[in-house]
N, CA, C, O and CB atoms as a CASP TS submission, in Angstrom:
PFRMAT TS
TARGET T0000
AUTHOR 0000-0000-0000
METHOD Language model
MODEL 1
PARENT N/A
ATOM      1  N   MET     1     177.212 104.205  67.406  1.00  0.00           N
ATOM      2  CA  MET     1     175.862 104.462  67.827  1.00  0.00           C
ATOM      3  C   MET     1     175.326 103.214  68.532  1.00  0.00           C
ATOM      4  O   MET     1     175.555 102.094  68.074  1.00  0.00           O
ATOM      5  CB  MET     1     174.972 104.860  66.621  1.00  0.00           C
ATOM      6  N   MET     2     174.633 103.402  69.617  1.00  0.00           N
ATOM      7  CA  MET     2     174.038 102.312  70.377  1.00  0.00           C
ATOM      8  C   MET     2     172.531 102.509  70.411  1.00  0.00           C
ATOM      9  O   MET     2     172.040 103.636  70.351  1.00  0.00           O
ATOM     10  CB  MET     2     174.623 102.241  71.815  1.00  0.00           C
ATOM     11  N   TYR     3     171.806 101.406  70.509  1.00  0.00           N
ATOM     12  CA  TYR     3     170.353 101.450  70.600  1.00  0.00           C
ATOM     13  C   TYR     3     169.919 100.952  71.960  1.00  0.00           C
ATOM     14  O   TYR     3     170.481  99.991  72.485  1.00  0.00           O
ATOM     15  CB  TYR     3     169.700 100.615  69.484  1.00  0.00           C
ATOM     16  N   LYS     4     168.931 101.597  72.525  1.00  0.00           N
ATOM     17  CA  LYS     4     168.370 101.155  73.798  1.00  0.00           C
ATOM     18  C   LYS     4     167.165 100.270  73.477  1.00  0.00           C
ATOM     19  O   LYS     4     166.257 100.670  72.748  1.00  0.00           O
ATOM     20  CB  LYS     4     167.963 102.380  74.715  1.00  0.00           C
ATOM     21  N   ILE     5     167.179  99.052  74.040  1.00  0.00           N
ATOM     22  CA  ILE     5     166.122  98.083  73.773  1.00  0.00           C
ATOM     23  C   ILE     5     165.530  97.634  75.097  1.00  0.00           C
ATOM     24  O   ILE     5     166.252  97.440  76.075  1.00  0.00           O
ATOM     25  CB  ILE     5     166.660  96.868  72.964  1.00  0.00           C
ATOM     26  N   THR     6     164.221  97.469  75.125  1.00  0.00           N
ATOM     27  CA  THR     6     163.525  96.997  76.313  1.00  0.00           C
ATOM     28  C   THR     6     162.944  95.627  76.019  1.00  0.00           C
ATOM     29  O   THR     6     162.457  95.380  74.916  1.00  0.00           O
ATOM     30  CB  THR     6     162.415  97.990  76.750  1.00  0.00           C
ATOM     31  N   THR     7     162.992  94.735  77.001  1.00  0.00           N
ATOM     32  CA  THR     7     162.432  93.403  76.827  1.00  0.00           C
ATOM     33  C   THR     7     161.730  92.965  78.107  1.00  0.00           C
ATOM     34  O   THR     7     161.832  93.628  79.139  1.00  0.00           O
ATOM     35  CB  THR     7     163.530  92.395  76.438  1.00  0.00           C
ATOM     36  N   THR     8     161.028  91.861  78.033  1.00  0.00           N
ATOM     37  CA  THR     8     160.302  91.313  79.173  1.00  0.00           C
ATOM     38  C   THR     8     160.787  89.888  79.419  1.00  0.00           C
ATOM     39  O   THR     8     160.955  89.115  78.475  1.00  0.00           O
ATOM     40  CB  THR     8     158.759  91.345  78.929  1.00  0.00           C
ATOM     41  N   VAL     9     161.013  89.540  80.683  1.00  0.00           N
ATOM     42  CA  VAL     9     161.423  88.181  81.046  1.00  0.00           C
ATOM     43  C   VAL     9     160.525  87.676  82.170  1.00  0.00           C
ATOM     44  O   VAL     9     159.874  88.447  82.874  1.00  0.00           O
ATOM     45  CB  VAL     9     162.924  88.141  81.476  1.00  0.00           C
ATOM     46  N   SER    10     160.515  86.360  82.312  1.00  0.00           N
ATOM     47  CA  SER    10     159.707  85.764  83.374  1.00  0.00           C
ATOM     48  C   SER    10     160.336  86.042  84.733  1.00  0.00           C
ATOM     49  O   SER    10     161.534  86.314  84.811  1.00  0.00           O
ATOM     50  CB  SER    10     159.553  84.245  83.155  1.00  0.00           C
ATOM     51  N   PRO    11     159.552  85.979  85.800  1.00  0.00           N
ATOM     52  CA  PRO    11     160.116  86.174  87.142  1.00  0.00           C
ATOM     53  C   PRO    11     161.224  85.161  87.457  1.00  0.00           C
ATOM     54  O   PRO    11     162.210  85.494  88.114  1.00  0.00           O
ATOM     55  CB  PRO    11     159.010  86.070  88.193  1.00  0.00           C
ATOM     56  N   GLU    12     161.050  83.921  86.981  1.00  0.00           N
ATOM     57  CA  GLU    12     162.063  82.892  87.242  1.00  0.00           C
ATOM     58  C   GLU    12     163.380  83.228  86.545  1.00  0.00           C
ATOM     59  O   GLU    12     164.453  83.098  87.133  1.00  0.00           O
ATOM     60  CB  GLU    12     161.559  81.514  86.780  1.00  0.00           C
ATOM     61  N   MET    13     163.289  83.661  85.288  1.00  0.00           N
ATOM     62  CA  MET    13     164.495  84.014  84.548  1.00  0.00           C
ATOM     63  C   MET    13     165.186  85.209  85.199  1.00  0.00           C
ATOM     64  O   MET    13     166.410  85.235  85.320  1.00  0.00           O
ATOM     65  CB  MET    13     164.158  84.324  83.079  1.00  0.00           C
ATOM     66  N   TYR    14     164.404  86.184  85.611  1.00  0.00           N
ATOM     67  CA  TYR    14     164.958  87.365  86.265  1.00  0.00           C
ATOM     68  C   TYR    14     165.692  86.976  87.541  1.00  0.00           C
ATOM     69  O   TYR    14     166.822  87.409  87.769  1.00  0.00           O
ATOM     70  CB  TYR    14     163.850  88.379  86.577  1.00  0.00           C
ATOM     71  N   ARG    15     165.051  86.160  88.372  1.00  0.00           N
ATOM     72  CA  ARG    15     165.638  85.739  89.642  1.00  0.00           C
ATOM     73  C   ARG    15     166.926  84.946  89.422  1.00  0.00           C
ATOM     74  O   ARG    15     167.937  85.203  90.075  1.00  0.00           O
ATOM     75  CB  ARG    15     164.634  84.902  90.437  1.00  0.00           C
ATOM     76  N   ASP    16     166.885  83.973  88.493  1.00  0.00           N
ATOM     77  CA  ASP    16     168.069  83.145  88.242  1.00  0.00           C
ATOM     78  C   ASP    16     169.229  83.967  87.692  1.00  0.00           C
ATOM     79  O   ASP    16     170.381  83.751  88.071  1.00  0.00           O
ATOM     80  CB  ASP    16     167.729  82.020  87.270  1.00  0.00           C
ATOM     81  N   ALA    17     168.931  84.900  86.808  1.00  0.00           N
ATOM     82  CA  ALA    17     169.988  85.750  86.257  1.00  0.00           C
ATOM     83  C   ALA    17     170.611  86.616  87.359  1.00  0.00           C
ATOM     84  O   ALA    17     171.830  86.779  87.418  1.00  0.00           O
ATOM     85  CB  ALA    17     169.427  86.643  85.123  1.00  0.00           C
ATOM     86  N   GLN    18     169.767  87.160  88.219  1.00  0.00           N
ATOM     87  CA  GLN    18     170.277  87.981  89.315  1.00  0.00           C
ATOM     88  C   GLN    18     171.142  87.149  90.259  1.00  0.00           C
ATOM     89  O   GLN    18     172.219  87.584  90.663  1.00  0.00           O
ATOM     90  CB  GLN    18     169.116  88.624  90.089  1.00  0.00           C
ATOM     91  N   GLU    19     170.667  85.945  90.610  1.00  0.00           N
ATOM     92  CA  GLU    19     171.403  85.082  91.538  1.00  0.00           C
ATOM     93  C   GLU    19     172.763  84.673  90.993  1.00  0.00           C
ATOM     94  O   GLU    19     173.704  84.462  91.758  1.00  0.00           O
ATOM     95  CB  GLU    19     170.590  83.843  91.851  1.00  0.00           C
ATOM     96  N   HIS    20     172.868  84.561  89.673  1.00  0.00           N
ATOM     97  CA  HIS    20     174.118  84.101  89.067  1.00  0.00           C
ATOM     98  C   HIS    20     174.950  85.234  88.478  1.00  0.00           C
ATOM     99  O   HIS    20     175.945  84.995  87.794  1.00  0.00           O
ATOM    100  CB  HIS    20     173.821  83.093  87.993  1.00  0.00           C
ATOM    101  N   GLY    21     174.537  86.456  88.748  1.00  0.00           N
ATOM    102  CA  GLY    21     175.333  87.618  88.353  1.00  0.00           C
ATOM    103  C   GLY    21     175.412  87.846  86.847  1.00  0.00           C
ATOM    104  O   GLY    21     176.403  88.380  86.351  1.00  0.00           O
ATOM    105  N   ILE    22     174.383  87.448  86.128  1.00  0.00           N
ATOM    106  CA  ILE    22     174.377  87.657  84.679  1.00  0.00           C
ATOM    107  C   ILE    22     173.844  89.053  84.391  1.00  0.00           C
ATOM    108  O   ILE    22     172.755  89.422  84.831  1.00  0.00           O
ATOM    109  CB  ILE    22     173.518  86.571  83.950  1.00  0.00           C
ATOM    110  N   LYS    23     174.629  89.822  83.646  1.00  0.00           N
ATOM    111  CA  LYS    23     174.221  91.170  83.281  1.00  0.00           C
ATOM    112  C   LYS    23     173.291  91.091  82.079  1.00  0.00           C
ATOM    113  O   LYS    23     173.512  90.296  81.165  1.00  0.00           O
ATOM    114  CB  LYS    23     175.453  92.066  82.973  1.00  0.00           C
ATOM    115  N   TRP    24     172.264  91.908  82.083  1.00  0.00           N
ATOM    116  CA  TRP    24     171.275  91.870  81.009  1.00  0.00           C
ATOM    117  C   TRP    24     171.867  92.243  79.669  1.00  0.00           C
ATOM    118  O   TRP    24     171.503  91.657  78.649  1.00  0.00           O
ATOM    119  CB  TRP    24     170.129  92.789  81.325  1.00  0.00           C
ATOM    120  N   CYS    25     172.765  93.197  79.648  1.00  0.00           N
ATOM    121  CA  CYS    25     173.378  93.596  78.372  1.00  0.00           C
ATOM    122  C   CYS    25     174.205  92.438  77.802  1.00  0.00           C
ATOM    123  O   CYS    25     174.218  92.215  76.591  1.00  0.00           O
ATOM    124  CB  CYS    25     174.272  94.861  78.561  1.00  0.00           C
ATOM    125  N   GLU    26     174.891  91.706  78.679  1.00  0.00           N
ATOM    126  CA  GLU    26     175.686  90.555  78.236  1.00  0.00           C
ATOM    127  C   GLU    26     174.772  89.443  77.703  1.00  0.00           C
ATOM    128  O   GLU    26     175.050  88.848  76.662  1.00  0.00           O
ATOM    129  CB  GLU    26     176.560  90.019  79.401  1.00  0.00           C
ATOM    130  N   ALA    27     173.694  89.174  78.420  1.00  0.00           N
ATOM    131  CA  ALA    27     172.757  88.134  77.999  1.00  0.00           C
ATOM    132  C   ALA    27     172.170  88.467  76.626  1.00  0.00           C
ATOM    133  O   ALA    27     172.040  87.590  75.771  1.00  0.00           O
ATOM    134  CB  ALA    27     171.627  87.970  79.040  1.00  0.00           C
ATOM    135  N   MET    28     171.827  89.705  76.427  1.00  0.00           N
ATOM    136  CA  MET    28     171.253  90.133  75.147  1.00  0.00           C
ATOM    137  C   MET    28     172.264  89.986  74.017  1.00  0.00           C
ATOM    138  O   MET    28     171.928  89.480  72.946  1.00  0.00           O
ATOM    139  CB  MET    28     170.773  91.588  75.233  1.00  0.00           C
ATOM    140  N   ARG    29     173.498  90.422  74.247  1.00  0.00           N
ATOM    141  CA  ARG    29     174.528  90.330  73.210  1.00  0.00           C
ATOM    142  C   ARG    29     174.827  88.875  72.855  1.00  0.00           C
ATOM    143  O   ARG    29     174.910  88.517  71.680  1.00  0.00           O
ATOM    144  CB  ARG    29     175.812  91.032  73.671  1.00  0.00           C
ATOM    145  N   VAL    30     174.989  88.042  73.886  1.00  0.00           N
ATOM    146  CA  VAL    30     175.314  86.638  73.649  1.00  0.00           C
ATOM    147  C   VAL    30     174.168  85.942  72.917  1.00  0.00           C
ATOM    148  O   VAL    30     174.387  85.238  71.931  1.00  0.00           O
ATOM    149  CB  VAL    30     175.616  85.920  74.979  1.00  0.00           C
ATOM    150  N   GLY    31     172.954  86.145  73.405  1.00  0.00           N
ATOM    151  CA  GLY    31     171.802  85.507  72.784  1.00  0.00           C
ATOM    152  C   GLY    31     171.595  85.957  71.350  1.00  0.00           C
ATOM    153  O   GLY    31     171.348  85.134  70.469  1.00  0.00           O
ATOM    154  N   LEU    32     171.693  87.243  71.112  1.00  0.00           N
ATOM    155  CA  LEU    32     171.494  87.775  69.770  1.00  0.00           C
ATOM    156  C   LEU    32     172.596  87.312  68.816  1.00  0.00           C
ATOM    157  O   LEU    32     172.317  86.977  67.665  1.00  0.00           O
ATOM    158  CB  LEU    32     171.442  89.299  69.811  1.00  0.00           C
ATOM    159  N   SER    33     173.839  87.292  69.285  1.00  0.00           N
ATOM    160  CA  SER    33     174.931  86.842  68.417  1.00  0.00           C
ATOM    161  C   SER    33     174.764  85.366  68.054  1.00  0.00           C
ATOM    162  O   SER    33     175.060  84.973  66.925  1.00  0.00           O
ATOM    163  CB  SER    33     176.292  87.068  69.104  1.00  0.00           C
ATOM    164  N   ARG    34     174.291  84.540  68.999  1.00  0.00           N
ATOM    165  CA  ARG    34     174.050  83.121  68.690  1.00  0.00           C
ATOM    166  C   ARG    34     172.947  82.962  67.661  1.00  0.00           C
ATOM    167  O   ARG    34     173.061  82.150  66.743  1.00  0.00           O
ATOM    168  CB  ARG    34     173.687  82.347  69.962  1.00  0.00           C
ATOM    169  N   LEU    35     171.876  83.736  67.811  1.00  0.00           N
ATOM    170  CA  LEU    35     170.778  83.658  66.848  1.00  0.00           C
ATOM    171  C   LEU    35     171.218  84.114  65.459  1.00  0.00           C
ATOM    172  O   LEU    35     170.838  83.506  64.458  1.00  0.00           O
ATOM    173  CB  LEU    35     169.597  84.502  67.325  1.00  0.00           C
ATOM    174  N   LEU    36     172.013  85.175  65.393  1.00  0.00           N
ATOM    175  CA  LEU    36     172.521  85.653  64.108  1.00  0.00           C
ATOM    176  C   LEU    36     173.457  84.625  63.469  1.00  0.00           C
ATOM    177  O   LEU    36     173.430  84.429  62.254  1.00  0.00           O
ATOM    178  CB  LEU    36     173.251  86.993  64.288  1.00  0.00           C
ATOM    179  N   ALA    37     174.277  83.976  64.280  1.00  0.00           N
ATOM    180  CA  ALA    37     175.166  82.935  63.768  1.00  0.00           C
ATOM    181  C   ALA    37     174.363  81.764  63.216  1.00  0.00           C
ATOM    182  O   ALA    37     174.711  81.204  62.176  1.00  0.00           O
ATOM    183  CB  ALA    37     176.121  82.450  64.870  1.00  0.00           C
ATOM    184  N   GLN    38     173.294  81.393  63.907  1.00  0.00           N
ATOM    185  CA  GLN    38     172.447  80.299  63.438  1.00  0.00           C
ATOM    186  C   GLN    38     171.767  80.646  62.118  1.00  0.00           C
ATOM    187  O   GLN    38     171.434  79.755  61.336  1.00  0.00           O
ATOM    188  CB  GLN    38     171.398  79.956  64.490  1.00  0.00           C
ATOM    189  N   LYS    39     171.562  81.922  61.872  1.00  0.00           N
ATOM    190  CA  LYS    39     170.964  82.360  60.607  1.00  0.00           C
ATOM    191  C   LYS    39     171.994  82.411  59.481  1.00  0.00           C
ATOM    192  O   LYS    39     171.657  82.718  58.337  1.00  0.00           O
ATOM    193  CB  LYS    39     170.317  83.734  60.779  1.00  0.00           C
ATOM    194  N   GLY    40     173.256  82.106  59.812  1.00  0.00           N
ATOM    195  CA  GLY    40     174.290  82.028  58.784  1.00  0.00           C
ATOM    196  C   GLY    40     175.137  83.274  58.600  1.00  0.00           C
ATOM    197  O   GLY    40     175.924  83.342  57.656  1.00  0.00           O
ATOM    198  N   LEU    41     174.999  84.255  59.468  1.00  0.00           N
ATOM    199  CA  LEU    41     175.837  85.451  59.361  1.00  0.00           C
ATOM    200  C   LEU    41     177.216  85.133  59.934  1.00  0.00           C
ATOM    201  O   LEU    41     177.392  85.032  61.148  1.00  0.00           O
ATOM    202  CB  LEU    41     175.188  86.668  60.107  1.00  0.00           C
ATOM    203  N   GLU    42     178.183  84.980  59.041  1.00  0.00           N
ATOM    204  CA  GLU    42     179.506  84.474  59.435  1.00  0.00           C
ATOM    205  C   GLU    42     180.219  85.333  60.459  1.00  0.00           C
ATOM    206  O   GLU    42     180.954  84.804  61.292  1.00  0.00           O
ATOM    207  CB  GLU    42     180.370  84.347  58.233  1.00  0.00           C
ATOM    208  N   ARG    43     180.028  86.634  60.423  1.00  0.00           N
ATOM    209  CA  ARG    43     180.767  87.489  61.363  1.00  0.00           C
ATOM    210  C   ARG    43     180.354  87.240  62.817  1.00  0.00           C
ATOM    211  O   ARG    43     181.053  87.670  63.734  1.00  0.00           O
ATOM    212  CB  ARG    43     180.549  88.961  61.012  1.00  0.00           C
ATOM    213  N   TRP    44     179.226  86.548  63.040  1.00  0.00           N
ATOM    214  CA  TRP    44     178.759  86.265  64.393  1.00  0.00           C
ATOM    215  C   TRP    44     179.089  84.845  64.840  1.00  0.00           C
ATOM    216  O   TRP    44     178.825  84.474  65.983  1.00  0.00           O
ATOM    217  CB  TRP    44     177.269  86.490  64.479  1.00  0.00           C
ATOM    218  N   ILE    45     179.663  84.055  63.943  1.00  0.00           N
ATOM    219  CA  ILE    45     180.006  82.675  64.299  1.00  0.00           C
ATOM    220  C   ILE    45     181.282  82.690  65.129  1.00  0.00           C
ATOM    221  O   ILE    45     182.270  83.322  64.755  1.00  0.00           O
ATOM    222  CB  ILE    45     180.180  81.784  63.024  1.00  0.00           C
ATOM    223  N   ASN    46     181.253  81.992  66.254  1.00  0.00           N
ATOM    224  CA  ASN    46     182.430  81.881  67.100  1.00  0.00           C
ATOM    225  C   ASN    46     182.579  80.414  67.518  1.00  0.00           C
ATOM    226  O   ASN    46     181.660  79.622  67.309  1.00  0.00           O
ATOM    227  CB  ASN    46     182.323  82.825  68.351  1.00  0.00           C
ATOM    228  N   PRO    47     183.713  80.043  68.102  1.00  0.00           N
ATOM    229  CA  PRO    47     183.931  78.636  68.468  1.00  0.00           C
ATOM    230  C   PRO    47     182.848  78.057  69.365  1.00  0.00           C
ATOM    231  O   PRO    47     182.505  76.882  69.233  1.00  0.00           O
ATOM    232  CB  PRO    47     185.253  78.493  69.152  1.00  0.00           C
ATOM    233  N   ARG    48     182.313  78.842  70.257  1.00  0.00           N
ATOM    234  CA  ARG    48     181.268  78.348  71.165  1.00  0.00           C
ATOM    235  C   ARG    48     179.997  77.982  70.394  1.00  0.00           C
ATOM    236  O   ARG    48     179.359  76.967  70.672  1.00  0.00           O
ATOM    237  CB  ARG    48     180.947  79.407  72.241  1.00  0.00           C
ATOM    238  N   THR    49     179.643  78.823  69.427  1.00  0.00           N
ATOM    239  CA  THR    49     178.470  78.558  68.610  1.00  0.00           C
ATOM    240  C   THR    49     178.657  77.269  67.814  1.00  0.00           C
ATOM    241  O   THR    49     177.743  76.449  67.722  1.00  0.00           O
ATOM    242  CB  THR    49     178.193  79.738  67.666  1.00  0.00           C
ATOM    243  N   VAL    50     179.837  77.099  67.245  1.00  0.00           N
ATOM    244  CA  VAL    50     180.140  75.890  66.478  1.00  0.00           C
ATOM    245  C   VAL    50     180.052  74.668  67.391  1.00  0.00           C
ATOM    246  O   VAL    50     179.461  73.654  67.020  1.00  0.00           O
ATOM    247  CB  VAL    50     181.550  75.987  65.825  1.00  0.00           C
ATOM    248  N   GLN    51     180.633  74.763  68.571  1.00  0.00           N
ATOM    249  CA  GLN    51     180.603  73.651  69.520  1.00  0.00           C
ATOM    250  C   GLN    51     179.168  73.307  69.916  1.00  0.00           C
ATOM    251  O   GLN    51     178.808  72.131  69.973  1.00  0.00           O
ATOM    252  CB  GLN    51     181.429  73.992  70.770  1.00  0.00           C
ATOM    253  N   ASP    52     178.354  74.309  70.186  1.00  0.00           N
ATOM    254  CA  ASP    52     176.956  74.071  70.542  1.00  0.00           C
ATOM    255  C   ASP    52     176.200  73.402  69.398  1.00  0.00           C
ATOM    256  O   ASP    52     175.396  72.498  69.626  1.00  0.00           O
ATOM    257  CB  ASP    52     176.274  75.387  70.921  1.00  0.00           C
ATOM    258  N   ASN    53     176.460  73.846  68.166  1.00  0.00           N
ATOM    259  CA  ASN    53     175.803  73.244  67.012  1.00  0.00           C
ATOM    260  C   ASN    53     176.204  71.782  66.852  1.00  0.00           C
ATOM    261  O   ASN    53     175.364  70.940  66.535  1.00  0.00           O
ATOM    262  CB  ASN    53     176.141  74.022  65.742  1.00  0.00           C
ATOM    263  N   LEU    54     177.474  71.475  67.068  1.00  0.00           N
ATOM    264  CA  LEU    54     177.937  70.088  66.981  1.00  0.00           C
ATOM    265  C   LEU    54     177.283  69.217  68.047  1.00  0.00           C
ATOM    266  O   LEU    54     176.909  68.076  67.773  1.00  0.00           O
ATOM    267  CB  LEU    54     179.460  70.024  67.117  1.00  0.00           C
ATOM    268  N   LEU    55     177.143  69.738  69.244  1.00  0.00           N
ATOM    269  CA  LEU    55     176.478  68.980  70.303  1.00  0.00           C
ATOM    270  C   LEU    55     175.021  68.696  69.957  1.00  0.00           C
ATOM    271  O   LEU    55     174.517  67.604  70.215  1.00  0.00           O
ATOM    272  CB  LEU    55     176.561  69.735  71.624  1.00  0.00           C
ATOM    273  N   GLU    56     174.350  69.684  69.373  1.00  0.00           N
ATOM    274  CA  GLU    56     172.959  69.482  68.946  1.00  0.00           C
ATOM    275  C   GLU    56     172.868  68.389  67.890  1.00  0.00           C
ATOM    276  O   GLU    56     171.984  67.534  67.951  1.00  0.00           O
ATOM    277  CB  GLU    56     172.368  70.792  68.398  1.00  0.00           C
ATOM    278  N   ILE    57     173.776  68.415  66.930  1.00  0.00           N
ATOM    279  CA  ILE    57     173.782  67.405  65.867  1.00  0.00           C
ATOM    280  C   ILE    57     174.046  66.028  66.454  1.00  0.00           C
ATOM    281  O   ILE    57     173.400  65.056  66.063  1.00  0.00           O
ATOM    282  CB  ILE    57     174.841  67.742  64.795  1.00  0.00           C
ATOM    283  N   LYS    58     174.991  65.930  67.391  1.00  0.00           N
ATOM    284  CA  LYS    58     175.282  64.641  68.028  1.00  0.00           C
ATOM    285  C   LYS    58     174.061  64.093  68.749  1.00  0.00           C
ATOM    286  O   LYS    58     173.789  62.894  68.688  1.00  0.00           O
ATOM    287  CB  LYS    58     176.444  64.781  69.010  1.00  0.00           C
ATOM    288  N   GLU    59     173.323  64.965  69.432  1.00  0.00           N
ATOM    289  CA  GLU    59     172.104  64.539  70.125  1.00  0.00           C
ATOM    290  C   GLU    59     171.069  64.018  69.138  1.00  0.00           C
ATOM    291  O   GLU    59     170.436  62.991  69.379  1.00  0.00           O
ATOM    292  CB  GLU    59     171.517  65.697  70.939  1.00  0.00           C
ATOM    293  N   LYS    60     170.898  64.727  68.028  1.00  0.00           N
ATOM    294  CA  LYS    60     169.935  64.302  67.014  1.00  0.00           C
ATOM    295  C   LYS    60     170.335  62.951  66.424  1.00  0.00           C
ATOM    296  O   LYS    60     169.484  62.088  66.207  1.00  0.00           O
ATOM    297  CB  LYS    60     169.825  65.359  65.898  1.00  0.00           C
ATOM    298  N   ILE    61     171.625  62.770  66.167  1.00  0.00           N
ATOM    299  CA  ILE    61     172.107  61.497  65.628  1.00  0.00           C
ATOM    300  C   ILE    61     171.851  60.380  66.633  1.00  0.00           C
ATOM    301  O   ILE    61     171.433  59.286  66.253  1.00  0.00           O
ATOM    302  CB  ILE    61     173.617  61.581  65.283  1.00  0.00           C
ATOM    303  N   GLY    62     172.096  60.647  67.901  1.00  0.00           N
ATOM    304  CA  GLY    62     171.842  59.660  68.947  1.00  0.00           C
ATOM    305  C   GLY    62     170.375  59.271  68.995  1.00  0.00           C
ATOM    306  O   GLY    62     170.046  58.092  69.120  1.00  0.00           O
ATOM    307  N   ASP    63     169.490  60.263  68.895  1.00  0.00           N
ATOM    308  CA  ASP    63     168.053  59.987  68.889  1.00  0.00           C
ATOM    309  C   ASP    63     167.660  59.150  67.679  1.00  0.00           C
ATOM    310  O   ASP    63     166.861  58.221  67.792  1.00  0.00           O
ATOM    311  CB  ASP    63     167.257  61.295  68.903  1.00  0.00           C
ATOM    312  N   LEU    64     168.226  59.486  66.515  1.00  0.00           N
ATOM    313  CA  LEU    64     167.923  58.715  65.308  1.00  0.00           C
ATOM    314  C   LEU    64     168.434  57.281  65.431  1.00  0.00           C
ATOM    315  O   LEU    64     167.766  56.345  64.993  1.00  0.00           O
ATOM    316  CB  LEU    64     168.539  59.390  64.073  1.00  0.00           C
ATOM    317  N   TYR    65     169.601  57.107  66.018  1.00  0.00           N
ATOM    318  CA  TYR    65     170.166  55.775  66.217  1.00  0.00           C
ATOM    319  C   TYR    65     169.232  54.924  67.091  1.00  0.00           C
ATOM    320  O   TYR    65     169.015  53.745  66.810  1.00  0.00           O
ATOM    321  CB  TYR    65     171.572  55.875  66.863  1.00  0.00           C
ATOM    322  N   ILE    66     168.693  55.520  68.131  1.00  0.00           N
ATOM    323  CA  ILE    66     167.743  54.817  69.006  1.00  0.00           C
ATOM    324  C   ILE    66     166.491  54.435  68.227  1.00  0.00           C
ATOM    325  O   ILE    66     165.995  53.316  68.359  1.00  0.00           O
ATOM    326  CB  ILE    66     167.367  55.693  70.226  1.00  0.00           C
ATOM    327  N   GLN    67     165.977  55.357  67.416  1.00  0.00           N
ATOM    328  CA  GLN    67     164.784  55.069  66.617  1.00  0.00           C
ATOM    329  C   GLN    67     165.040  53.934  65.627  1.00  0.00           C
ATOM    330  O   GLN    67     164.182  53.072  65.437  1.00  0.00           O
ATOM    331  CB  GLN    67     164.328  56.326  65.867  1.00  0.00           C
ATOM    332  N   ILE    68     166.209  53.931  65.001  1.00  0.00           N
ATOM    333  CA  ILE    68     166.560  52.860  64.061  1.00  0.00           C
ATOM    334  C   ILE    68     166.592  51.521  64.781  1.00  0.00           C
ATOM    335  O   ILE    68     166.048  50.536  64.282  1.00  0.00           O
ATOM    336  CB  ILE    68     167.925  53.141  63.392  1.00  0.00           C
ATOM    337  N   ASN    69     167.218  51.477  65.936  1.00  0.00           N
ATOM    338  CA  ASN    69     167.287  50.224  66.699  1.00  0.00           C
ATOM    339  C   ASN    69     165.894  49.746  67.104  1.00  0.00           C
ATOM    340  O   ASN    69     165.613  48.548  67.060  1.00  0.00           O
ATOM    341  CB  ASN    69     168.163  50.406  67.949  1.00  0.00           C
ATOM    342  N   GLN    70     165.022  50.671  67.497  1.00  0.00           N
ATOM    343  CA  GLN    70     163.663  50.298  67.869  1.00  0.00           C
ATOM    344  C   GLN    70     162.901  49.741  66.665  1.00  0.00           C
ATOM    345  O   GLN    70     162.178  48.753  66.793  1.00  0.00           O
ATOM    346  CB  GLN    70     162.920  51.507  68.456  1.00  0.00           C
ATOM    347  N   LEU    71     163.057  50.363  65.511  1.00  0.00           N
ATOM    348  CA  LEU    71     162.403  49.869  64.298  1.00  0.00           C
ATOM    349  C   LEU    71     162.927  48.489  63.903  1.00  0.00           C
ATOM    350  O   LEU    71     162.154  47.610  63.522  1.00  0.00           O
ATOM    351  CB  LEU    71     162.610  50.855  63.146  1.00  0.00           C
ATOM    352  N   GLU    72     164.238  48.308  63.995  1.00  0.00           N
ATOM    353  CA  GLU    72     164.823  47.006  63.659  1.00  0.00           C
ATOM    354  C   GLU    72     164.306  45.923  64.594  1.00  0.00           C
ATOM    355  O   GLU    72     163.990  44.817  64.157  1.00  0.00           O
ATOM    356  CB  GLU    72     166.356  47.070  63.724  1.00  0.00           C
ATOM    357  N   THR    73     164.222  46.240  65.870  1.00  0.00           N
ATOM    358  CA  THR    73     163.715  45.280  66.849  1.00  0.00           C
ATOM    359  C   THR    73     162.261  44.932  66.555  1.00  0.00           C
ATOM    360  O   THR    73     161.867  43.768  66.628  1.00  0.00           O
ATOM    361  CB  THR    73     163.850  45.839  68.275  1.00  0.00           C
ATOM    362  N   THR    74     161.473  45.938  66.226  1.00  0.00           N
ATOM    363  CA  THR    74     160.062  45.723  65.896  1.00  0.00           C
ATOM    364  C   THR    74     159.934  44.833  64.658  1.00  0.00           C
ATOM    365  O   THR    74     159.112  43.918  64.621  1.00  0.00           O
ATOM    366  CB  THR    74     159.346  47.074  65.662  1.00  0.00           C
ATOM    367  N   GLN    75     160.748  45.111  63.660  1.00  0.00           N
ATOM    368  CA  GLN    75     160.703  44.305  62.432  1.00  0.00           C
ATOM    369  C   GLN    75     161.119  42.865  62.695  1.00  0.00           C
ATOM    370  O   GLN    75     160.520  41.934  62.156  1.00  0.00           O
ATOM    371  CB  GLN    75     161.608  44.917  61.359  1.00  0.00           C
ATOM    372  N   GLU    76     162.131  42.683  63.513  1.00  0.00           N
ATOM    373  CA  GLU    76     162.589  41.333  63.853  1.00  0.00           C
ATOM    374  C   GLU    76     161.493  40.547  64.557  1.00  0.00           C
ATOM    375  O   GLU    76     161.262  39.375  64.257  1.00  0.00           O
ATOM    376  CB  GLU    76     163.839  41.396  64.737  1.00  0.00           C
ATOM    377  N   LYS    77     160.823  41.202  65.492  1.00  0.00           N
ATOM    378  CA  LYS    77     159.749  40.534  66.235  1.00  0.00           C
ATOM    379  C   LYS    77     158.566  40.246  65.337  1.00  0.00           C
ATOM    380  O   LYS    77     157.964  39.175  65.415  1.00  0.00           O
ATOM    381  CB  LYS    77     159.304  41.386  67.423  1.00  0.00           C
ATOM    382  N   LYS    78     158.231  41.198  64.485  1.00  0.00           N
ATOM    383  CA  LYS    78     157.037  41.085  63.654  1.00  0.00           C
ATOM    384  C   LYS    78     157.225  40.089  62.504  1.00  0.00           C
ATOM    385  O   LYS    78     156.346  39.275  62.224  1.00  0.00           O
ATOM    386  CB  LYS    78     156.663  42.450  63.099  1.00  0.00           C
ATOM    387  N   TYR    79     158.377  40.168  61.848  1.00  0.00           N
ATOM    388  CA  TYR    79     158.581  39.372  60.643  1.00  0.00           C
ATOM    389  C   TYR    79     159.663  38.293  60.788  1.00  0.00           C
ATOM    390  O   TYR    79     159.874  37.492  59.877  1.00  0.00           O
ATOM    391  CB  TYR    79     158.936  40.279  59.507  1.00  0.00           C
ATOM    392  N   GLY    80     160.332  38.280  61.920  1.00  0.00           N
ATOM    393  CA  GLY    80     161.395  37.297  62.113  1.00  0.00           C
ATOM    394  C   GLY    80     162.592  37.536  61.226  1.00  0.00           C
ATOM    395  O   GLY    80     163.332  36.608  60.898  1.00  0.00           O
ATOM    396  N   VAL    81     162.780  38.775  60.840  1.00  0.00           N
ATOM    397  CA  VAL    81     163.897  39.129  59.935  1.00  0.00           C
ATOM    398  C   VAL    81     165.144  39.402  60.727  1.00  0.00           C
ATOM    399  O   VAL    81     166.186  39.714  60.150  1.00  0.00           O
ATOM    400  CB  VAL    81     163.549  40.355  59.072  1.00  0.00           C
TER
END
């Protein structure tokens, strides 16, 4: 059984999807499967989702590393530590 679903997108998203040949049914399936995987439903987890999650974590770690360095620099300047 299949369900028919209607959605709304911005003109920019519509234009870009059309220009790049992205099918709406494919976009919906991919997007929904990623969201379900992020919610922890194992049957929707695939290597791409795992890779994307790892990249997000790496970015967050990088941002935290920068914040730590900035705090250390501030402390050194302020207290000479």
